[in-house]
C-alpha positions in Angstrom: -3.8 -25.1 -1.1 -2.0 -26.7 -4.1 -1.6 -23.2 -6.0 0.0 -21.8 -2.7 2.4 -24.6 -2.6 3.4 -24.1 -6.2 4.2 -20.4 -5.6 6.0 -21.1 -2.2 8.2 -23.6 -4.0 9.4 -21.1 -6.6 13.2 -20.5 -5.9 13.0 -16.8 -4.7 9.2 -17.0 -3.4 10.2 -17.4 0.3 12.5 -14.4 0.0 9.9 -12.3 -1.7 7.1 -13.1 0.8 9.1 -13.0 4.0 11.5 -10.2 3.3 8.6 -8.3 1.5 6.7 -8.5 4.6 9.5 -7.3 6.8 10.3 -4.6 4.4 6.8 -3.3 4.0 6.2 -3.1 8.1 8.0 0.2 8.2 5.4 1.8 5.9 2.8 1.0 8.5 5.2 1.6 11.6 7.2 4.9 10.9 4.2 7.3 10.2 2.5 6.3 13.5 5.8 6.1 15.4 6.8 9.6 14.2 3.3 11.0 14.9 3.5 9.7 18.7 7.3 10.9 18.9 6.9 14.2 17.7 3.6 14.9 19.6 5.1 13.8 22.8 8.3 16.0 22.5 6.5 19.1 21.1 2.9 18.7 22.6 1.6 19.6 19.4 -0.5 17.4 17.1 -0.1 19.9 14.3 3.5 19.5 14.1 3.3 15.7 14.5 0.9 15.5 11.8 2.9 17.7 9.5 5.9 15.6 10.2 4.2 12.5 9.3 2.6 14.0 6.3 5.9 15.1 5.0 7.5 11.9 5.4 4.7 10.3 3.4 4.7 12.8 0.7 8.4 12.6 0.3 8.4 8.7 0.2 5.6 8.8 -2.3 7.1 11.5 -4.5 10.5 9.8 -4.8 9.1 6.4 -5.5 8.4 6.7 -9.3 11.8 8.4 -9.8 13.6 5.4 -8.1 11.2 2.9 -10.0 12.4 4.3 -13.3 16.1 4.1 -12.3 15.4 0.5 -11.1 13.9 -0.6 -14.4 16.9 0.7 -16.3 20.0 0.0 -13.9 18.4 -2.9 -11.8 16.8 -2.6 -8.4 19.7 -4.4 -6.5 22.1 -1.4 -6.2 19.2 0.9 -5.3 18.1 -1.3 -2.5 21.5 -1.9 -1.2 22.2 1.9 -1.1 19.0 2.6 0.7 19.7 -0.2 3.1 22.6 1.7 4.3 21.0 5.3 4.2 17.6 4.7 5.5 18.5 3.7 8.9 21.0 6.6 9.2 18.5 9.1 8.3 15.8 7.6 10.6 18.3 8.0 13.3 19.0 11.5 12.3 15.2 12.1 12.5 14.9 10.6 16.0 18.0 12.6 17.1 16.6 15.8 15.7 13.2 15.1 17.3 14.3 14.1 20.9 17.2 16.8 20.7 14.5 19.4 20.7 15.5 20.9 17.4 13.5 23.6 15.9 10.2 22.4 14.0 11.8 23.3 10.4 14.6 20.8 11.3 12.4 18.0 12.3 10.2 18.6 9.0 13.2 18.6 7.0 14.7 15.3 8.7 11.1 13.9 8.1 11.5 14.7 4.4 14.9 13.1 4.1 13.8 9.9 5.7 10.9 9.7 3.6 12.8 10.3 0.4 15.2 7.3 1.3 12.4 4.7 1.8 13.5 1.4 0.4 11.8 0.5 -2.8 10.5 -2.6 -1.6 6.9 -2.8 -2.5 7.4 -1.8 -6.3 10.4 -4.1 -6.7 8.4 -6.9 -5.1 5.5 -6.6 -7.4 7.7 -6.3 -10.5 9.6 -9.4 -9.7 6.2 -11.2 -9.2 5.3 -10.0 -12.7 8.4 -11.9 -13.9 7.1 -15.2 -12.6 5.4 -18.1 -14.4 2.3 -16.9 -15.7 0.4 -19.8 -14.4 1.3 -18.9 -10.8 1.3 -15.2 -11.1 -2.3 -14.4 -10.1 -1.8 -16.6 -6.8 1.6 -14.8 -6.2 -0.2 -11.4 -6.4 -2.9 -12.6 -4.1 -0.2 -13.7 -1.5 1.4 -10.4 -1.9 -1.9 -8.5 -1.4 -2.8 -10.6 1.7 0.6 -10.0 3.1 0.3 -6.2 2.6 -3.0 -6.3 4.5 -1.2 -8.1 7.2 1.2 -5.4 7.4 -1.4 -2.8 8.5 -2.6 -5.0 11.3 0.9 -6.1 12.6 2.7 -2.6 12.2 0.5 -0.4 14.2 0.0 -3.1 17.0 3.9 -3.3 17.1 4.2 0.5 17.4 1.7 0.6 20.0 3.2 -2.1 22.1 6.7 -0.4 22.0 5.3 2.9 22.6 3.7 1.6 25.8 6.5 -0.6 27.0 9.3 1.7 26.1 9.0 4.8 23.8 8.1 5.7 20.1 11.7 6.1 19.4 12.1 2.3 19.8 9.4 1.6 17.3 11.5 3.8 14.9 14.5 1.7 15.6 12.7 -1.7 14.9 11.2 -0.3 11.8 14.7 0.7 10.6 16.0 -2.7 11.4 13.1 -4.4 9.5 13.7 -2.0 6.5 17.2 -3.2 6.1 16.3 -6.9 6.6 13.8 -6.5 3.8 15.8 -4.5 1.5 18.8 -6.9 1.7 16.6 -9.8 1.2 14.8 -8.2 -1.9 18.1 -7.2 -3.3 19.2 -10.9 -3.2 16.2 -11.9 -4.9 16.7 -9.6 -7.6 20.4 -10.3 -8.2 19.5 -12.0 -11.6 17.5 -9.0 -12.9 18.2 -8.2 -16.2 17.1 -4.6 -17.5 15.0 -4.5 -20.5 16.0 -2.1 -23.3 14.3 1.2 -22.7 13.5 3.8 -25.3 13.7 7.6 -24.4 10.7 8.4 -22.7 9.0 11.5 -20.9 8.2 11.7 -17.4 4.8 10.6 -17.7 5.1 8.1 -20.6 4.5 4.9 -18.3 1.5 6.7 -16.7 0.0 7.3 -20.0 0.5 3.9 -21.5 -2.8 2.4 -22.9 -4.9 1.0 -20.2 -2.6 2.2 -17.3 -4.6 5.5 -16.7 -7.8 3.7 -16.1 -6.3 1.4 -13.6 -4.6 4.3 -11.8 -7.7 6.5 -11.6 -10.0 3.8 -10.6 -7.5 2.7 -7.9 -7.5 6.3 -6.7 -11.2 6.6 -6.4 -11.5 3.4 -4.4 -8.5 4.4 -2.0 -10.1 7.8 -1.6 -13.2 5.9 -0.2 -10.8 3.7 1.9 -9.1 6.7 3.3 -12.5 8.4 4.4 -13.4 5.0 5.9 -10.3 4.7 7.9 -11.1 8.0 9.5 -14.8 7.2 9.9 -14.3 4.0 11.7 -12.4 5.6 14.8 -15.1 8.4 14.9 -17.8 5.7 15.0 -16.4 4.0 17.7 -15.9 7.3 19.5 -19.3 8.5 19.1 -20.7 4.9 20.0 -18.9 5.3 23.5 -16.4 2.7 22.9 -13.3 4.5 21.4 -11.2 1.4 22.2 -13.0 -0.7 19.5 -11.4 1.4 16.6 -8.4 -0.6 16.7 -10.3 -3.9 16.8 -12.7 -2.7 14.0 -9.9 -1.8 11.7 -8.2 -5.1 12.3 -11.5 -7.0 11.6 -11.7 -5.2 8.3 -8.1 -6.1 7.5 -8.7 -9.8 8.4 -11.7 -10.1 6.3 -9.5 -8.8 3.4 -6.8 -11.4 4.3 -9.6 -14.2 4.3 -10.8 -13.1 0.9 -7.4 -12.9 -0.6 -6.4 -16.3 0.5 -9.6 -17.7 -0.9 -9.3 -15.8 -4.3 -5.8 -16.7 -4.8 -6.5 -20.5 -4.8 -9.1 -20.1 -7.6 -8.5 -20.1 -11.3 -10.9 -17.4 -13.0 -11.9 -17.7 -16.6 -13.2 -13.9 -16.9 -10.8 -11.5 -18.2 -8.8 -9.3 -15.9 -10.7 -6.0 -16.7 -14.0 -7.7 -16.1 -12.7 -9.3 -12.8 -11.7 -5.9 -11.7 -14.9 -4.3 -12.7 -16.9 -6.8 -10.7 -14.8 -6.8 -7.8 -14.9 -3.0 -7.4 -18.7 -3.3 -7.6 -18.3 -6.0 -4.7 -16.4 -3.3 -2.8 -19.2 -0.8 -3.5 -22.0 -3.2 -2.2 -19.9 -4.1 0.8 -19.5 -0.3 1.8 -23.1 0.8 1.0 -25.0 -0.3 4.0 -22.3 1.0 6.6 -23.8 4.5 6.9 -27.0 3.1 8.3 -25.5 1.1 10.9 -25.7 2.0 14.6 -23.9 -0.9 16.3 -20.4 -1.1 16.5 -20.7 -5.0 16.7 -23.1 -5.0 13.4 -20.3 -2.7 11.8 -17.6 -5.1 12.5 -19.6 -7.9 10.9 -20.2 -5.7 7.8 -16.7 -4.8 7.8 -15.2 -8.2 7.8 -17.7 -9.3 5.0 -16.9 -6.2 2.8 -13.3 -6.6 3.6 -13.2 -10.0 1.8 -13.4 -8.3 -1.5 -10.4 -6.0 -1.0 -7.5 -8.3 -1.3 -8.9 -9.9 -4.4 -9.7 -6.4 -6.0 -5.8 -5.4 -5.2 -4.7 -8.7 -6.7 -6.4 -8.2 -9.9 -5.3 -4.6 -9.9 -1.7 -5.7 -9.7 -2.2 -8.1 -12.3 -3.7 -5.7 -14.6 -0.7 -3.3 -14.0 1.8 -6.1 -14.5 0.2 -7.1 -17.8 -0.2 -3.4 -19.1 2.9 -1.7 -18.1 5.7 -1.5 -20.6 8.0 -4.4 -20.4 10.9 -1.9 -19.7 9.0 0.1 -17.0 7.3 -2.5 -14.8 8.7 -1.2 -11.5 8.0 2.4 -12.3 4.5 1.4 -13.0 4.0 -0.3 -9.7 5.5 2.6 -7.9 3.1 5.2 -9.6 0.3 3.0 -8.5 1.5 3.1 -5.1 2.1 6.9 -5.1 -1.3 7.8 -6.7 -3.3 5.5 -4.5 -1.6 6.5 -1.4 -2.0 10.3 -2.1 -5.7 9.5 -2.8 -6.1 7.7 0.5 -4.8 10.9 2.2 -7.2 13.1 0.4 -9.9 10.7 1.3 -8.9 10.9 4.9 -8.9 14.6 4.9 -12.3 14.8 3.2 -13.7 12.3 5.4 -12.5 14.0 8.5 -14.0 17.4 7.3 -17.3 15.7 6.7 -17.2 14.3 10.3 -16.8 17.9 11.5 -20.0 19.1 9.8 -23.9 18.2 10.2 -23.2 15.1 7.8 -21.0 13.6 10.6 -19.8 10.0 10.4 -22.5 8.8 8.0 -21.4 11.5 5.5 -18.0 10.1 5.6 -19.2 6.6 5.1 -21.2 7.7 2.2 -18.1 9.2 0.7 -16.4 5.8 1.1 -19.0 4.1 -1.0 -19.3 6.9 -3.5 -15.4 6.6 -4.0 -15.8 2.8 -4.8 -18.7 3.5 -7.0 -16.8 6.1 -8.9 -14.0 3.4 -9.4 -16.5 1.1 -11.1 -17.9 4.1 -13.4 -14.3 4.5 -14.4 -13.9 1.1 -15.6 -16.8 1.5 -17.8 -15.5 4.4 -19.7 -14.1 3.5 -23.2 -10.4 4.0 -23.6 -7.5 2.8 -25.9 -7.0 -0.9 -26.2 -3.7 -1.8 -24.8 -1.6 -3.9 -27.1 -1.3 -7.5 -26.3 1.8 -9.2 -24.8 2.7 -12.9 -25.6 2.7 -15.0 -22.5 6.3 -15.7 -22.7 7.5 -12.2 -23.3 9.2 -11.8 -20.0 12.0 -13.7 -18.8 11.2 -15.3 -15.4 13.4 -13.9 -12.6 11.7 -15.4 -9.6 10.7 -18.7 -11.2 
């Protein structure tokens, strides 16, 4: 606990953790709330799914552009502008949907809302990368654990508001949380000093030594997770207990939270690449037996145990990106990580769903999940360019 207390006592840590949690909740709330709202209004899951997918694609596509701008100008002005624009565009999306506008208008409004999503996650991780190196790993562990909790609390909050009121109320709450989070992170970033940035191409940051391997391996494991997120509800449904799907997903996330809290309090002697490789191997081992399980209760136990490796893996992944990214492009690097892994997760969900509809069934999707993690391990074994080392004091602490 001493390691966590050290992080908690950093001047901006409370803001980064609490505002970061609030600002990330909309990422787990808005797509689900939009899906429910559009489906109720139009009666079409196809239109609802297209609207939710458009929102996600627009958000992921815009993030690296905003990340580069934040590195060069500072994230504060971007977050302040988004805190004003995002709730307005969410309100427009709700109004267009409930007003019975044509489907193209709903899709267009979804794209606008997605493109204006506050740059919370990338900014938070970039600020953690500027903390004292002795506390940085623990800070990333807390950040990864909080992210896991987001995907437990967010959907639960949407489901509750949808039952007690309407999905539009979940959109309104998400907008308020986004503003709260963006303003809090903007306050924490007030002392951000942009690093001098040389002229660079669009993919210069992505191609920096060491970064492609992290992005590709992260995409592979997230593809597996996307397949698993589809396979779990299908497994619960095929076992005759569809209501257990939410519980199983929550148990998986809680296992990750437990593992993240344990890992963050430890000091590891192994290098970050070696830690990352072994943790990905642990994820693979955790996913391997799932395809042969027939009981939802046994699946729950295995999901919890396997989930304990996820937050530590994401912690080391963030540490690697923070250490490998060019000093003038940290936020951009983290937004690329989010964009590529979110896209890979969506592909995994699509592939997993397609497999479930074939003779491979749910076991096929679970095998795909394991294969994605195994592919990530293989990627870390491929030789690549050695990244340039950066002195420990190369960054000027912002949150410390």
